[in-house]
TORMIDO-910568 format. One line per 10 residues: number of its first residue (from 1); their letters; for each residue x, y, z of C-alpha. Coordinates in nm, 2 decimals, decimal comma. Layout:
<pts>
NUM> a> X/Y/Z | ...
</pts>
This chain:
<pts>
1> mhqiksehft> 14,54/13,83/16,27 | 14,60/14,07/16,55 | 14,90/14,29/16,62 | 15,05/14,52/16,88 | 15,31/14,78/16,77 | 15,55/14,94/17,00 | 15,85/15,17/16,94 | 16,09/14,87/16,95 | 15,91/14,58/16,78 | 15,57/14,43/16,68
11> widirepnad> 15,38/14,13/16,83 | 15,16/13,95/16,58 | 14,92/13,69/16,70 | 14,76/13,47/16,43 | 14,46/13,26/16,54 | 14,37/12,99/16,30 | 14,61/13,11/16,03 | 14,49/13,11/15,67 | 14,67/13,15/15,34 | 14,63/13,53/15,34
21> dilkvqkdfd> 14,78/13,56/15,69 | 15,07/13,34/15,61 | 15,15/13,53/15,28 | 15,13/13,86/15,46 | 15,38/13,77/15,73 | 15,61/13,61/15,47 | 15,61/13,93/15,26 | 15,65/14,16/15,56 | 15,93/13,98/15,74 | 16,09/13,78/15,46
31> lhpliieefs> 16,05/13,44/15,64 | 16,22/13,13/15,52 | 15,99/12,90/15,31 | 16,03/12,62/15,57 | 15,88/12,84/15,84 | 15,59/12,91/15,61 | 15,55/12,54/15,56 | 15,55/12,48/15,94 | 15,27/12,73/15,98 | 15,06/12,53/15,73
41> tptlrpkave> 15,12/12,18/15,86 | 15,09/12,03/16,21 | 15,41/11,96/16,40 | 15,41/11,65/16,61 | 15,72/11,73/16,82 | 15,84/12,05/16,98 | 16,15/12,20/16,82 | 16,37/12,51/16,79 | 16,54/12,59/16,46 | 16,73/12,91/16,36
51> ydsalfltih> 16,72/13,04/16,01 | 16,91/13,34/15,86 | 16,65/13,60/15,96 | 16,44/13,43/16,23 | 16,43/13,18/16,51 | 16,14/12,93/16,48 | 15,99/12,74/16,77 | 15,71/12,49/16,81 | 15,58/12,40/17,15 | 15,27/12,21/17,26
61> vplfdvklkk> 15,04/12,35/17,53 | 14,82/12,11/17,73 | 14,46/12,21/17,67 | 14,14/12,06/17,83 | 13,83/11,96/17,64 | 13,54/12,00/17,89 | 13,29/11,79/17,69 | 13,53/11,49/17,64 | 13,70/11,54/17,98 | 14,03/11,50/17,80
71> typgeldivv> 14,36/11,69/17,79 | 14,51/11,73/17,44 | 14,81/11,92/17,30 | 14,75/12,25/17,13 | 15,03/12,35/16,89 | 15,19/12,70/16,92 | 15,43/12,82/16,65 | 15,65/13,11/16,74 | 15,88/13,31/16,52 | 16,13/13,56/16,66
81> tekalitahd> 16,29/13,81/16,42 | 16,48/14,13/16,48 | 16,17/14,34/16,48 | 15,88/14,11/16,55 | 15,74/13,82/16,76 | 15,49/13,61/16,57 | 15,27/13,35/16,74 | 15,03/13,13/16,55 | 14,79/12,87/16,68 | 14,49/12,68/16,55
91> ediwqlteff> 14,34/12,61/16,90 | 14,23/12,88/17,13 | 14,50/12,91/17,40 | 14,31/13,11/17,65 | 14,61/13,23/17,87 | 14,80/13,36/17,56 | 14,49/13,53/17,42 | 14,42/13,70/17,75 | 14,78/13,81/17,79 | 14,77/13,96/17,44
101> keiaadkkkq> 14,45/14,15/17,51 | 14,59/14,29/17,84 | 14,90/14,43/17,66 | 14,69/14,56/17,37 | 14,46/14,75/17,61 | 14,72/14,89/17,85 | 15,00/15,13/17,73 | 15,19/15,08/18,06 | 15,20/14,70/18,00 | 15,32/14,76/17,65
111> defmsdspat> 15,61/14,97/17,79 | 15,68/14,70/18,05 | 15,68/14,39/17,82 | 15,77/14,54/17,48 | 16,05/14,78/17,56 | 16,34/14,56/17,50 | 16,34/14,29/17,22 | 16,12/14,02/17,08 | 16,33/13,75/17,26 | 16,25/13,92/17,59
121> llrivlevii> 15,87/13,90/17,51 | 15,93/13,54/17,40 | 16,06/13,45/17,74 | 15,75/13,62/17,90 | 15,51/13,44/17,67 | 15,67/13,10/17,75 | 15,65/13,18/18,12 | 15,28/13,26/18,08 | 15,22/12,93/17,89 | 15,42/12,72/18,15
131> escfpkldhi> 15,26/12,89/18,45 | 14,91/12,82/18,30 | 14,98/12,45/18,37 | 14,96/12,50/18,75 | 14,58/12,57/18,77 | 14,52/12,26/18,55 | 14,73/12,06/18,79 | 14,53/12,20/19,09 | 14,22/12,08/18,91 | 14,36/11,73/18,88
141> srkldhiete> 14,46/11,74/19,24 | 14,11/11,83/19,35 | 13,98/11,54/19,14 | 14,22/11,30/19,31 | 14,10/11,42/19,65 | 13,74/11,36/19,55 | 13,82/11,01/19,42 | 14,01/10,92/19,74 | 13,71/11,03/19,95 | 13,46/10,83/19,74
151> ifagnekemv> 13,68/10,52/19,74 | 13,69/10,51/20,12 | 13,32/10,59/20,13 | 13,24/10,26/19,97 | 13,19/10,38/19,61 | 13,46/10,17/19,45 | 13,26/10,07/19,15 | 13,16/10,43/19,06 | 13,52/10,54/19,08 | 13,65/10,29/18,82
161> ielsivkrdi> 13,55/10,52/18,53 | 13,66/10,83/18,72 | 14,00/10,68/18,78 | 14,04/10,59/18,41 | 13,95/10,95/18,30 | 14,19/11,12/18,54 | 14,46/10,87/18,46 | 14,42/10,94/18,09 | 14,42/11,31/18,17 | 14,76/11,28/18,35
171> lnfrrtlkpq> 14,90/11,06/18,08 | 14,81/11,31/17,80 | 14,94/11,60/18,01 | 15,28/11,42/18,06 | 15,30/11,33/17,69 | 15,24/11,69/17,60 | 15,48/11,84/17,85 | 15,78/11,60/17,85 | 15,94/11,70/17,52 | 15,93/12,07/17,61
181> rsvlesliqg> 16,23/12,07/17,84 | 16,47/11,98/17,56 | 16,35/12,28/17,36 | 16,39/12,51/17,66 | 16,74/12,37/17,72 | 16,83/12,42/17,35 | 16,75/12,79/17,38 | 17,02/12,82/17,65 | 17,28/12,58/17,51 | 17,24/12,68/17,14
191> dykfitkemr> 17,42/12,97/17,00 | 17,11/13,16/16,88 | 17,18/13,52/16,77 | 16,84/13,65/16,89 | 16,89/13,52/17,24 | 17,19/13,70/17,40 | 17,40/13,56/17,68 | 17,24/13,81/17,92 | 16,90/13,66/17,86 | 17,00/13,30/17,92
201> pyfqdligtn> 16,96/13,30/18,30 | 16,60/13,41/18,24 | 16,54/13,11/18,02 | 16,71/12,89/18,28 | 16,45/13,01/18,52 | 16,18/12,88/18,27 | 16,34/12,54/18,29 | 16,31/12,55/18,67 | 15,94/12,63/18,63 | 15,90/12,35/18,38
211> vrvwnslesa> 16,07/12,11/18,63 | 15,82/12,21/18,90 | 15,53/12,14/18,67 | 15,68/11,80/18,58 | 15,73/11,72/18,95 | 15,37/11,79/19,02 | 15,27/11,56/18,73 | 15,50/11,29/18,87 | 15,33/11,32/19,21 | 14,98/11,31/19,04
221> ketiesleet> 15,09/11,00/18,85 | 15,20/10,82/19,16 | 14,89/10,92/19,35 | 14,65/10,80/19,08 | 14,83/10,47/19,05 | 14,81/10,42/19,43 | 14,44/10,51/19,43 | 14,38/10,27/19,14 | 14,56/9,99/19,32 | 14,37/10,06/19,64
231> nnsllsnkld> 14,04/10,07/19,46 | 14,11/9,74/19,28 | 14,20/9,58/19,61 | 13,88/9,70/19,78 | 13,67/9,58/19,48 | 13,85/9,24/19,48 | 13,79/9,21/19,86 | 13,42/9,28/19,81 | 13,40/9,03/19,53 | 13,58/8,77/19,75
241> mtmkvltifs> 13,33/8,83/20,03 | 13,04/8,79/19,79 | 13,18/8,47/19,65 | 13,24/8,34/20,00 | 12,88/8,41/20,10 | 12,75/8,24/19,78 | 12,98/7,94/19,84 | 12,86/7,90/20,20 | 12,50/7,91/20,09 | 12,57/7,65/19,82
251> aillpmsvys> 12,75/7,43/20,06 | 12,47/7,45/20,32 | 12,20/7,38/20,06 | 12,39/7,09/19,90 | 12,32/6,83/20,17 | 11,95/6,95/20,19 | 11,92/6,91/19,81 | 12,08/6,56/19,83 | 11,83/6,46/20,10 | 11,53/6,59/19,90
261> nmlamtadip> 11,64/6,41/19,59 | 11,68/6,09/19,78 | 11,32/6,13/19,90 | 11,21/6,19/19,54 | 11,37/5,87/19,43 | 11,20/5,66/19,70 | 10,88/5,50/19,61 | 10,76/5,47/19,97 | 10,86/5,80/20,13 | 10,93/5,76/20,50
271> fgknphafwi> 10,66/5,92/20,71 | 10,47/5,96/20,38 | 10,14/5,87/20,55 | 10,20/6,08/20,85 | 9,99/6,40/20,86 | 10,30/6,59/20,98 | 10,53/6,44/20,72 | 10,62/6,78/20,57 | 10,72/6,93/20,90 | 10,92/6,61/20,99
281> hssimffiav> 11,12/6,63/20,67 | 11,16/7,00/20,70 | 11,30/6,96/21,05 | 11,54/6,69/20,93 | 11,67/6,92/20,65 | 11,70/7,21/20,90 | 11,92/6,99/21,13 | 12,13/6,89/20,83 | 12,19/7,26/20,76 | 12,27/7,33/21,12
291> ftivifknrk> 12,51/7,03/21,13 | 12,68/7,16/20,81 | 12,72/7,51/20,97 | 12,87/7,35/21,28 | 13,13/7,16/21,07 | 13,22/7,48/20,88 | 13,26/7,66/21,22 | 13,48/7,38/21,36 | 13,70/7,39/21,04 | 13,71/7,77/21,06
301> wl> 13,57/7,81/20,72 | 13,32/8,06/20,85
</pts>
């Protein structure tokens, strides 16, 4: 548990909260038992709930697992009281951790960000979290550009797995981010005593940032679906061409196979005693193949 104390309030950041950390904040700030329970158990959906002495929020931050190449939601619990802002998270939320370290190490930034109220710092923390989505979206955009280049370079088969990974990444990103807007809207529309009317326009600006992130996700979703459709079409076209070539070869070889089988069933093979019998029958089979090709050409099957 780490904390920054200013003249106006305290910011406490709890990483991987344990029983001792939870009991300490409960004792120091007289938190409602339901808030303590929320700290101890995972919350599947974002929410904002006001209690007598605190405002409790749960949001989910899209995090990326480099090894699994997968985006997953990281839960962030936030408590706003009159004299404190408490953040708790099991996963390492890099942007939040770095922001905390910057304020802890710089007195000027403490005066800048912690000179008003915990709700003001809450707005800044939420802004940092939402803004952190843009570099991740830029990374997805670069992946999409790479996939597009490879698709039209003839590497459709190799891109099938890449398309699936990026599509799953976008899906998990959307699933994490979509419910957040209702929580942000509730901070404006709800009559919370820790969020004054003067602060609501600033939270409205957060909704605008959240909408921009969502629009970028929508664009990425449409792009990946179009790329997947294009990739499937090119793969299907290649498969059709392969099947066409194999079918043509089979159709050309079929009359030749029939002719050779007829010779095998004949007791007295024509030209059997001729020293050039092999070349004679080979020539006949060659002309049969040419004749088949000519028919295919005339019918426009080739």
